[in-house]
N, CA, C and O of each residue as an XYZ file, in Angstrom:
416
protein
N       0.716     -1.047     -0.448
C      -0.057     -0.247      0.082
C       0.775      1.406      0.273
O       0.377      2.550      0.055
N       2.126      0.827      0.798
C       2.832      2.670      0.976
C       3.419      2.818     -0.487
O       3.667      3.976     -0.824
N       3.690      1.765     -1.451
C       4.303      2.240     -2.803
C       3.501      2.481     -3.732
O       3.880      2.586     -4.899
N       2.027      2.630     -3.291
C       0.985      3.453     -4.209
C       0.861      4.577     -3.720
O       0.408      5.402     -4.514
N       1.170      5.082     -2.344
C       0.545      6.490     -1.861
C       1.349      7.581     -2.541
O       0.810      8.646     -2.842
N       2.515      7.358     -2.767
C       3.142      8.983     -4.226
C       1.653      8.733     -5.096
O       0.933      9.727     -5.193
N       1.374      7.982     -5.463
C       0.178      8.525     -7.111
C      -0.857      8.883     -6.647
O      -1.839      9.148     -7.340
N      -0.819      8.960     -5.325
C      -2.587      9.835     -4.919
C      -2.524     11.266     -5.057
O      -3.409     11.988     -5.516
N      -0.942     11.749     -4.440
C      -1.160     13.231     -5.585
C      -1.578     13.692     -6.658
O      -2.068     14.820     -6.704
N      -1.442     12.740     -7.964
C      -1.436     12.896     -9.061
C      -2.812     12.730     -9.431
O      -3.375     13.511    -10.198
N      -3.355     11.767     -8.925
C      -4.524     11.111     -9.623
C      -5.437     11.996     -8.841
O      -6.505     12.207     -9.417
N      -5.255     12.723     -7.365
C      -6.346     13.584     -7.062
C      -6.649     14.781     -7.847
O      -7.760     15.186     -8.191
N      -5.284     15.382     -8.122
C      -5.066     16.608     -8.819
C      -5.730     16.708    -10.646
O      -6.236     17.657    -11.245
N      -5.412     15.173    -11.127
C      -6.113     14.990    -11.973
C      -7.367     14.681    -12.498
O      -7.576     14.838    -13.701
N      -8.297     14.226    -11.682
C      -9.261     13.786    -11.086
C     -10.098     14.993    -10.692
O     -11.189     15.388    -11.104
N      -9.709     15.211    -10.262
C     -10.445     17.031     -9.198
C     -10.897     17.734    -10.851
O     -12.012     18.085    -11.237
N      -9.580     17.765    -11.580
C      -9.949     18.863    -12.860
C     -10.805     18.046    -13.904
O     -11.503     18.699    -14.681
N     -10.806     16.627    -13.986
C     -11.801     16.007    -15.196
C     -13.193     16.413    -14.543
O     -14.152     16.973    -15.073
N     -13.006     15.919    -13.092
C     -14.756     15.653    -13.161
C     -15.254     17.057    -12.607
O     -16.446     17.103    -12.301
N     -14.471     18.245    -12.435
C     -15.456     19.196    -12.546
C     -15.347     20.170    -14.049
O     -15.980     21.189    -14.324
N     -14.217     19.379    -14.942
C     -14.521     20.428    -16.424
C     -16.070     19.351    -16.891
O     -17.023     19.953    -17.387
N     -16.152     18.146    -16.727
C     -17.154     17.207    -17.004
C     -18.284     17.557    -16.262
O     -19.322     17.545    -16.923
N     -18.427     17.968    -14.698
C     -19.820     18.272    -14.225
C     -20.032     19.409    -14.709
O     -21.238     19.417    -14.953
N     -19.449     20.711    -15.100
C     -19.543     21.999    -15.017
C     -20.548     21.740    -16.563
O     -21.767     21.901    -16.604
N     -19.435     21.193    -18.072
C     -20.080     21.649    -18.815
C     -21.792     21.024    -19.337
O     -22.748     21.553    -19.904
N     -21.427     19.248    -18.630
C     -22.478     19.135    -19.029
C     -23.796     19.721    -18.199
O     -24.949     19.524    -18.582
N     -23.475     20.410    -17.102
C     -24.442     21.449    -16.127
C     -24.826     22.629    -17.110
O     -25.906     23.193    -16.932
N     -23.980     23.033    -18.153
C     -23.930     24.059    -18.849
C     -24.997     23.742    -20.358
O     -25.933     24.348    -20.878
N     -24.126     22.260    -20.712
C     -24.819     22.252    -22.137
C     -26.007     21.595    -22.268
O     -26.952     21.848    -23.016
N     -25.837     20.568    -21.319
C     -27.040     19.555    -21.690
C     -28.154     20.002    -20.687
O     -29.021     19.135    -20.806
N     -28.607     20.995    -19.679
C     -29.179     21.268    -18.665
C     -29.555     22.439    -18.419
O     -29.866     22.645    -17.246
N     -29.651     23.485    -19.294
C     -29.314     25.201    -19.348
C     -30.155     25.405    -17.963
O     -29.482     25.959    -17.094
N     -31.423     25.086    -17.600
C     -32.082     25.421    -16.504
C     -31.141     25.309    -15.060
O     -30.909     26.265    -14.319
N     -30.778     24.243    -14.904
C     -29.536     23.510    -13.847
C     -28.524     23.913    -13.531
O     -28.000     23.770    -12.427
N     -27.852     24.811    -15.006
C     -26.514     24.664    -14.732
C     -26.529     26.514    -14.752
O     -26.149     27.302    -15.617
N     -27.119     26.723    -13.451
C     -26.328     28.025    -13.606
C     -25.364     28.486    -12.932
O     -25.108     27.686    -12.032
N     -24.577     29.530    -12.902
C     -23.769     30.120    -12.524
C     -22.896     29.809    -10.918
O     -21.698     29.835    -10.640
N     -23.866     29.581    -10.265
C     -23.852     29.173     -8.513
C     -23.628     27.946     -8.794
O     -22.459     27.725     -8.479
N     -24.217     26.815     -9.310
C     -23.836     25.686     -9.813
C     -22.713     25.281    -10.242
O     -22.040     24.265    -10.063
N     -22.615     26.103    -10.762
C     -20.660     25.443    -11.554
C     -19.939     26.059    -10.922
O     -18.894     25.422    -11.060
N     -19.579     27.405     -9.892
C     -18.980     27.890     -9.422
C     -18.520     26.911     -8.061
O     -17.395     26.585     -7.681
N     -20.137     26.530     -7.399
C     -19.870     25.106     -6.601
C     -19.139     24.000     -6.599
O     -18.402     23.449     -5.782
N     -19.589     23.730     -7.977
C     -18.134     21.973     -8.565
C     -17.058     22.810     -8.263
O     -16.304     22.434     -7.366
N     -16.750     24.255     -9.036
C     -15.251     24.629     -9.532
C     -14.615     24.616     -7.948
O     -13.597     23.937     -7.815
N     -14.965     25.085     -7.133
C     -14.908     25.200     -5.517
C     -14.177     24.054     -4.793
O     -13.027     23.965     -4.362
N     -15.251     23.182     -4.802
C     -14.992     21.927     -4.226
C     -14.036     21.154     -5.517
O     -12.961     21.263     -4.928
N     -13.743     20.613     -6.547
C     -13.163     20.659     -7.275
C     -11.291     21.596     -6.943
O     -10.204     21.019     -6.970
N     -11.443     22.528     -6.771
C     -10.266     23.345     -6.410
C      -9.337     22.569     -4.828
O      -8.139     22.344     -4.659
N     -10.309     22.389     -4.087
C     -10.243     22.070     -2.998
C      -9.718     20.799     -2.624
O      -9.054     20.495     -1.633
N     -10.211     19.955     -3.786
C      -9.545     18.412     -3.792
C      -7.975     18.194     -4.457
O      -7.076     17.362     -4.331
N      -8.252     19.751     -5.429
C      -6.751     19.691     -6.653
C      -5.520     20.406     -5.293
O      -4.339     20.067     -5.374
N      -5.869     21.141     -4.413
C      -5.399     21.465     -3.658
C      -4.775     20.815     -2.773
O      -3.599     20.921     -2.426
N      -5.761     19.978     -2.322
C      -5.369     18.517     -1.236
C      -4.456     17.485     -1.845
O      -3.578     16.793     -1.331
N      -4.859     17.561     -2.959
C      -3.505     16.638     -4.061
C      -2.512     17.313     -3.989
O      -1.544     16.576     -3.803
N      -2.224     18.404     -4.042
C      -0.514     19.089     -4.241
C      -0.225     18.990     -2.927
O       0.912     18.686     -2.564
N      -1.194     19.230     -2.081
C      -0.246     19.307     -0.874
C       0.309     17.803     -0.210
O       1.271     17.419      0.456
N      -0.636     17.353     -0.683
C       0.109     15.624     -0.544
C       0.607     15.230     -1.408
O       0.793     14.013     -1.409
N       0.906     15.735     -2.153
C       2.150     15.473     -3.317
C       3.481     16.308     -3.007
O       4.577     16.088     -3.523
N       3.118     17.537     -1.851
C       4.501     18.178     -1.920
C       5.265     17.155     -0.034
O       6.363     16.960      0.485
N       4.054     16.891      0.219
C       4.351     15.880      1.316
C       5.303     14.673      0.890
O       6.355     14.300      1.410
N       4.616     14.180     -0.210
C       5.708     13.267     -0.906
C       6.698     13.528     -0.986
O       7.572     12.846     -0.449
N       7.042     14.927     -1.886
C       8.238     15.382     -2.410
C       9.304     15.582     -1.116
O      10.432     15.090     -1.093
N       8.861     16.201     -0.310
C       9.819     16.364      0.609
C      10.112     15.261      1.802
O      10.903     15.422      2.731
N       9.497     14.396      1.619
C       9.649     12.952      2.335
C      10.093     12.071      1.736
O       9.850     10.950      2.183
N      11.100     12.201      0.216
C      10.945     11.158     -0.150
C      12.655     10.476     -0.049
O      12.988      9.674     -0.921
N      13.607     10.843      1.001
C      14.535     10.774      1.651
C      15.022      9.574      0.458
O      14.884      8.354      0.549
N      15.558     10.270     -0.538
C      16.272     10.247     -1.614
C      15.995      8.978     -2.704
O      16.652      8.749     -3.719
N      14.994      8.328     -2.266
C      14.198      7.448     -3.658
C      13.990      8.024     -4.884
O      12.783      7.947     -5.115
N      14.522      8.521     -5.715
C      14.230      9.013     -6.997
C      13.152      8.912     -7.657
O      12.635      9.867     -8.238
N      12.504      7.271     -7.638
C      11.284      7.580     -8.258
C      10.359      8.481     -7.556
O       9.696      9.400     -8.036
N      10.449      7.899     -5.842
C       9.476      8.595     -5.257
C       9.594     10.459     -5.153
O       8.713     11.170     -4.668
N      10.655     10.860     -5.628
C      10.701     12.229     -5.412
C      10.069     12.859     -6.755
O       9.499     13.950     -6.780
N      10.247     12.042     -7.836
C       9.628     12.418     -9.018
C       8.309     12.400     -9.392
O       7.812     13.157    -10.226
N       7.596     11.326     -8.627
C       6.357     10.825     -8.292
C       5.907     12.885     -7.434
O       5.105     13.649     -7.971
N       6.615     13.189     -6.262
C       6.109     13.914     -5.626
C       5.978     15.204     -5.943
O       5.214     16.036     -5.454
N       7.181     15.377     -7.230
C       7.611     16.756     -7.835
C       6.254     17.050     -9.112
O       5.744     18.119     -9.445
N       5.985     15.711     -9.580
C       5.124     15.391    -10.561
C       3.623     15.600    -10.159
O       2.807     15.897    -11.032
N       3.315     15.476     -9.078
C       2.191     15.501     -8.433
C       2.065     17.001     -7.779
O       0.918     17.435     -7.673
N       3.153     17.833     -7.331
C       2.890     19.341     -6.888
C       2.427     19.876     -8.091
O       1.308     20.383     -8.013
N       3.188     19.919     -9.616
C       3.305     20.710    -10.492
C       1.992     20.257    -11.161
O       1.510     21.160    -11.844
N       1.197     18.992    -11.160
C       0.240     18.428    -11.721
C      -0.893     19.210    -10.697
O      -2.045     19.448    -11.058
N      -0.523     19.446     -9.793
C      -2.056     20.155     -8.913
C      -2.003     21.827     -9.464
O      -3.079     22.383     -9.681
N      -0.835     22.508     -9.652
C      -0.778     23.477     -9.977
C      -1.335     23.671    -11.535
O      -1.919     24.733    -11.753
N      -1.228     22.927    -12.402
C      -2.054     23.537    -13.865
C      -3.434     22.469    -13.978
O      -4.082     22.371    -15.020
N      -3.714     21.800    -12.888
C      -4.925     21.502    -12.632
C      -5.874     22.820    -12.181
O      -6.775     23.269    -12.891
N      -5.603     23.200    -11.238
C      -5.607     24.250    -10.363
C      -6.049     25.686    -11.039
O      -6.967     26.477    -10.822
N      -4.717     25.625    -12.157
C      -5.069     26.640    -12.701
C      -6.503     26.906    -14.013
O      -7.264     27.839    -14.273
N      -6.316     25.736    -14.469
C      -7.583     25.375    -14.902
C      -8.655     25.583    -14.503
O      -9.508     26.162    -15.176
N      -8.856     25.108    -13.193
C     -10.448     24.729    -12.669
C     -10.347     26.720    -12.622
O     -11.474     27.204    -12.733
N      -9.646     27.382    -12.536
C      -9.744     28.635    -11.847
C     -10.508     29.305    -13.009
O     -11.551     29.949    -12.890
N      -9.542     28.950    -14.641
C      -9.762     29.129    -16.055
C     -11.463     29.178    -15.843
O     -12.294     30.072    -15.688
N     -11.481     27.920    -15.914
C     -13.250     27.165    -15.838
C     -14.162     28.507    -14.462
O     -15.239     29.019    -14.771
N     -13.615     28.770    -13.362
C     -14.556     29.424    -13.094
C     -14.881     30.808    -12.989
O     -15.720     31.510    -12.425
N     -13.713     30.957    -13.888
C     -13.659     32.657    -13.976
C     -14.811     32.676    -15.347
O     -15.795     33.415    -15.377
N     -14.532     31.953    -16.150
C     -15.367     31.729    -17.754
C     -16.907     31.472    -17.265
O     -17.719     31.333    -18.180
N     -17.392     31.394    -15.947
C     -18.711     31.423    -15.967
C     -19.069     32.299    -15.122
O     -20.172     32.239    -14.579
N     -18.117     33.338    -14.854
C     -18.258     35.038    -14.254
C     -18.766     35.452    -15.605
O     -19.890     35.930    -15.755
N     -17.908     35.257    -16.591
C     -17.610     36.339    -17.757
C     -18.805     36.282    -18.901
O     -19.495     37.234    -19.266
N     -18.897     34.313    -19.577
C     -19.817     33.839    -20.523
C     -21.104     33.664    -19.599
O     -21.023     33.052    -18.535
N     -22.021     34.098    -19.947
C     -23.696     34.066    -19.650
C     -23.836     32.466    -19.906
O     -23.321     31.832    -20.827
N     -24.838     31.869    -18.635
C     -24.565     30.590    -19.431
C     -25.886     30.001    -20.428
O     -27.069     30.231    -20.178
N     -25.477     29.344    -21.386
C     -26.284     28.885    -22.217
C     -26.451     30.223    -22.747
O     -27.437     30.956    -22.682
N     -25.386     30.405    -23.253
C     -24.877     31.662    -24.672
C     -24.774     31.137    -26.330
O     -24.678     31.719    -27.410
N     -24.825     30.187    -26.034
C     -24.201     29.318    -27.221
C     -25.781     28.756    -27.983
O     -25.763     28.028    -28.976
């Protein structure tokens, strides 16, 4: 089990972004009545919290690698992926504030 823990930071960040994107886009495009800005912002905030949690976990893995190159790599990769996915989630939340729902 401890060999799989370094992967957790990567998975949390990637899954947070993927779920945020899918839930928010489905709410906006498939059900315009339900996909108001508040719902999408709530989804983005929850996904951002999960993403930050994954990044903090990956940072702890990176700092506690004890010279193991694979663990060091996975920890750093998890931190960088969490930053990238967090940026994508923030951009999605900002787009909800700028573009009116069901504009397309």
